Structures are given as structure tokens and as C-alpha cells.
C-alpha positions as CSV (number, residue, x, y, z in Angstrom):
1,X,-15.8,-10.4,21.4
2,X,-14.8,-10.9,18.3
3,X,-14.9,-7.5,15.7
4,X,-17.7,-7.4,13.0
5,X,-16.0,-7.9,9.4
6,X,-16.0,-3.9,8.6
7,X,-14.1,-3.0,11.9
8,X,-11.9,-6.0,11.2
9,X,-10.8,-5.2,8.1
10,X,-10.7,-1.9,8.3
11,X,-8.4,-1.8,11.1
12,X,-6.2,-4.4,9.4
13,X,-5.9,-2.3,6.7
14,X,-4.8,0.9,8.6
15,X,-2.2,-1.3,10.2
16,X,-0.7,-2.8,7.1
17,X,-0.4,0.6,5.5
18,X,1.3,1.9,8.7
19,X,4.1,-0.2,8.0
20,X,5.2,1.5,5.0
21,X,3.0,4.9,4.8
22,X,3.5,7.6,7.2
23,X,0.3,9.1,6.5
24,X,-1.6,5.9,7.5
25,X,0.8,5.8,10.9
26,X,-0.2,9.5,11.6
27,X,-4.2,8.0,11.1
28,X,-3.5,5.1,13.6
29,X,-1.7,7.5,16.2
30,X,-4.7,9.8,15.8
31,X,-7.1,6.7,16.3
32,X,-5.4,5.7,19.6
33,X,-5.3,9.1,20.5
34,X,-9.3,9.4,20.1
35,X,-9.5,5.8,21.7
36,X,-8.0,7.6,24.9
37,X,-9.7,11.3,24.9
38,X,-12.4,11.7,22.2
39,X,-12.3,15.5,22.6
40,X,-8.9,15.2,21.5
41,X,-9.8,16.8,18.0
42,X,-12.2,19.8,19.0
43,X,-11.9,23.2,18.4
44,X,-10.7,22.9,14.7
45,X,-7.6,20.8,15.3
46,X,-7.6,18.7,12.0
47,X,-7.8,15.3,11.6
48,X,-5.3,13.8,9.7
49,X,-5.9,12.7,5.9
50,X,-5.6,8.8,6.9
51,X,-7.7,8.9,10.1
52,X,-10.6,6.3,9.5
53,X,-13.6,8.7,9.7
54,X,-15.6,6.0,8.5
55,X,-15.3,4.4,12.0
56,X,-16.3,8.0,14.0
57,X,-18.6,10.1,14.1
58,X,-18.7,13.9,15.8
59,X,-21.3,13.9,19.1
60,X,-21.2,17.5,20.6
61,X,-17.9,17.8,19.4
62,X,-16.4,14.9,20.4
63,X,-15.1,11.7,18.2
64,X,-16.8,8.6,19.1
65,X,-17.0,5.1,17.3
66,X,-20.5,5.0,15.6
67,X,-23.2,3.7,17.2
68,X,-23.9,0.4,15.4
69,X,-20.2,-0.3,16.2
70,X,-20.6,0.9,19.8
71,X,-20.4,-2.6,21.6
72,X,-16.8,-3.3,19.9
73,X,-15.1,0.0,20.8
74,X,-13.1,-1.3,23.6
75,X,-12.1,-4.2,21.6
76,X,-11.4,-2.0,18.5
77,X,-9.5,0.5,20.7
78,X,-7.4,-2.2,22.6
79,X,-6.0,-3.6,19.1
80,X,-5.5,-0.4,17.6
81,X,-3.3,0.7,20.7
82,X,-1.3,-2.5,20.4
83,X,-0.7,-1.7,16.7
84,X,0.4,1.6,17.6
85,X,2.7,0.4,20.2
86,X,4.8,-1.9,17.8
87,X,4.7,0.7,15.0
88,X,5.5,3.8,16.4
89,X,9.3,3.5,16.6
90,X,9.3,0.9,13.7
91,X,11.3,2.5,10.6
92,X,8.7,2.4,7.7
93,X,9.4,-0.5,5.6
94,X,9.2,-0.1,1.5
95,X,5.7,-0.5,0.2
96,X,6.5,-3.6,-1.8
97,X,8.9,-5.1,1.1
98,X,11.0,-8.1,0.6
99,X,9.6,-11.3,2.0
100,X,12.7,-11.3,4.6
101,X,11.3,-7.5,5.7
102,X,7.5,-8.9,5.6
103,X,8.5,-11.8,7.8
104,X,9.9,-9.2,10.5
105,X,6.5,-7.5,10.3
106,X,4.7,-10.6,10.8
107,X,6.8,-11.5,13.6
108,X,5.8,-8.2,15.1
109,X,2.5,-8.6,14.4
110,X,2.1,-12.0,15.9
111,X,4.0,-11.4,18.9
112,X,1.5,-8.7,19.6
113,X,-1.6,-11.3,19.1
114,X,-2.5,-9.4,15.8
115,X,-3.0,-12.7,14.3
116,X,-5.5,-11.8,11.6
117,X,-3.1,-9.2,10.2
118,X,-0.3,-11.8,9.9
119,X,-2.6,-13.2,7.4
120,X,-3.2,-10.2,5.4
121,X,0.5,-9.3,5.5
122,X,1.7,-12.6,4.4
123,X,-1.2,-14.0,2.1
124,X,0.4,-11.6,-1.2
125,X,3.7,-12.9,-0.5
126,X,2.3,-16.9,-0.3
127,X,0.2,-16.3,-3.8
128,X,3.8,-15.3,-5.3
129,X,5.9,-18.1,-3.7
130,X,5.9,-21.4,-5.3
131,X,7.8,-24.8,-3.8
132,X,9.0,-24.9,-0.2
133,X,8.6,-21.4,0.4
134,X,5.2,-21.4,-0.6
135,X,4.2,-24.3,1.7
136,X,6.0,-22.8,4.9
137,X,4.0,-19.1,4.1
138,X,1.1,-21.2,3.9
139,X,1.8,-22.9,7.1
140,X,2.8,-19.8,9.0
141,X,-0.6,-18.1,7.8
142,X,-2.6,-21.2,9.1
143,X,-1.0,-21.0,12.5
144,X,-1.7,-17.3,12.7
145,X,-5.2,-17.7,11.6
146,X,-5.5,-20.7,13.8
147,X,-5.0,-18.7,16.7
148,X,-7.1,-16.1,15.6
149,X,-10.0,-18.4,15.6
150,X,-9.3,-19.5,19.4
151,X,-9.3,-15.6,20.5
152,X,-13.0,-15.5,18.9
153,X,-14.3,-18.7,20.6
154,X,-14.0,-20.8,17.1
155,X,-12.3,-23.9,19.0
156,X,-12.9,-26.3,15.9
157,X,-11.5,-23.8,13.8
158,X,-8.6,-23.1,15.7
159,X,-7.7,-26.5,16.1
160,X,-8.0,-27.6,12.7
161,X,-5.5,-24.6,11.3
162,X,-3.2,-25.3,13.9
163,X,-3.0,-28.9,12.9
164,X,-2.6,-28.2,9.3
165,X,-0.1,-25.6,9.6
166,X,2.0,-27.3,12.1
167,X,2.2,-30.3,9.4
168,X,3.5,-27.9,6.9
169,X,6.1,-26.5,9.0
170,X,7.9,-29.6,10.0
171,X,11.2,-30.0,8.5
172,X,10.9,-26.6,6.7
173,X,13.2,-23.4,6.3
174,X,12.1,-19.9,5.4
175,X,14.6,-17.0,5.0
176,X,17.1,-18.9,7.5
177,X,14.7,-19.5,10.0
178,X,14.4,-23.0,11.1
179,X,10.7,-23.9,11.3
180,X,10.6,-26.8,13.3
181,X,10.8,-25.4,16.8
182,X,7.9,-23.0,16.2
183,X,6.3,-25.8,14.5
184,X,6.9,-27.9,17.6
185,X,5.7,-25.2,20.2
186,X,2.5,-24.6,18.3
187,X,1.6,-28.2,18.1
188,X,2.1,-28.3,22.0
189,X,-0.6,-25.3,21.9
190,X,-2.9,-27.6,19.8
191,X,-2.5,-29.9,22.5
192,X,-3.6,-28.0,25.4
193,X,-6.3,-26.6,23.8
194,X,-8.1,-30.1,22.8
195,X,-9.1,-30.8,26.3
196,X,-10.2,-27.5,27.0
197,X,-13.6,-27.7,25.0
198,X,-15.9,-24.7,24.2
199,X,-14.0,-22.9,26.6
200,X,-10.5,-22.9,25.4
201,X,-10.6,-19.1,24.2
202,X,-11.1,-18.2,28.0
203,X,-9.0,-21.1,29.5
204,X,-6.0,-21.2,27.3
205,X,-2.8,-20.3,28.5
206,X,-2.0,-17.4,25.9
207,X,1.9,-17.1,27.2
208,X,2.3,-20.5,26.0
209,X,2.1,-19.2,22.5
210,X,5.3,-19.6,20.6
211,X,7.0,-16.2,19.2
212,X,6.9,-16.1,15.6
213,X,10.0,-17.9,14.0
214,X,12.6,-15.3,12.4
215,X,16.3,-16.5,11.5
216,X,17.8,-14.6,14.6
217,X,15.3,-16.6,16.7
218,X,15.6,-20.1,15.1
219,X,19.1,-20.5,13.4
220,X,20.5,-18.5,10.2
221,X,22.2,-21.0,7.9
222,X,20.3,-21.6,4.9
223,X,17.0,-20.0,3.3
224,X,14.0,-21.5,1.9
225,X,14.5,-23.5,-1.6
């Protein structure tokens, strides 16, 4: 099941803020706590400032997701939990982190299957970039969005974005990482998706998704032009 846009975007906002804002990190932690125990903030226990109160409501003293979002509670909580596990021990980044730090964050999100958040994290850097770096960032974003589409069952969108993203990454480097290996592995995923048809999201072997390219994995001799 795909999260409706208000839930998807609100959670992504909280996750990205939690990379650099300790208050957002507290809010994300509290959200995962409430997901596990709706009564965790009973008896006057205060919610953190950044808790996404707009997504929850109190019923008989317990916090539950708003009734209109009820069918999506399991997915919302599962995604929040994944994000919290990757962030809880991570040092805080600068608010406007340099590109190498942003790519490290994107790697953590991508490897956790939080593909939409990769797009949201890298898009501002793509907007400001030019030349080879801009092309490489667009390719990474398109691959991430391709896998995001696949998780939601949009197979045609997944195939189109993976195809275009891989094409932009071939022969490129970015912040010391050679993107060829990642592009080749992502292209092999595309080849596996094609014959699966409309059921690709359920039938695809998600362990085949490559890890995000960072210098330590894909070479470290030169940065992008």
C-alpha cells in the first residue's frame, strides 16, 4: 500500500529534518514510541515539540493515527521505524550539509529502502549543481524514484525512471565514487523487472537492489568534474 501524499510528505519532512535537527530527531523517536505503544504519552507526559501531532489524535487518553489515515498506520509506522533505526546513532549533520555529507545521508536512506526521501534530500543539490555533477545527481535521483515507484506498484514508472537514471550514471563520478558499478547493478534490476509485469512489486527480489554509491564502495581517486 502506498502512503497518501499528506502522510508521505509529512514523514519525509520529519526524517530529513532529523538529519540535522535534534528536536526533529526527538519527534521521530516519539513517533516510533507511539507506534509501538499508543499509551506511551498518557498521564501528562509531554510530547516533544517536533512530534507530528497533525497526523495523530487522542482517543481515551491514547494517541492513535487520525481516523482518515487508519488503513495506512502500519506502513507509516514501519517507515518511521526504519528511519529512526538509521538515525538514532548518527551524528547530526549541518543544516546545509556539503554534498559529500548529503550523499552519505542519501546512502543511508537508499540502503534502508527509503527511496522517496533520497529524492527529497538530493533534489536541492541537483538544482544548484551544474555540469557532470548535475547529471550524476539527476541519475541518482531517478534511480531512487524508480525503486520508489516499484514499491507502490507503478511498474511502468519504475522502468522508465530506472532506464533514464542508469543512462545518466554510466561513465560518471561524483565525490570520489565511480557510478558505473551502481548503474550496472541497477540496470540488471531493470532487466529483472521487465518480465514480471504488473506483479513486479511483489515478485521482484528486493535483495538485488544495489547499495548506494559512495566513494568507500566504488573507488576514491577523483571527484566529479
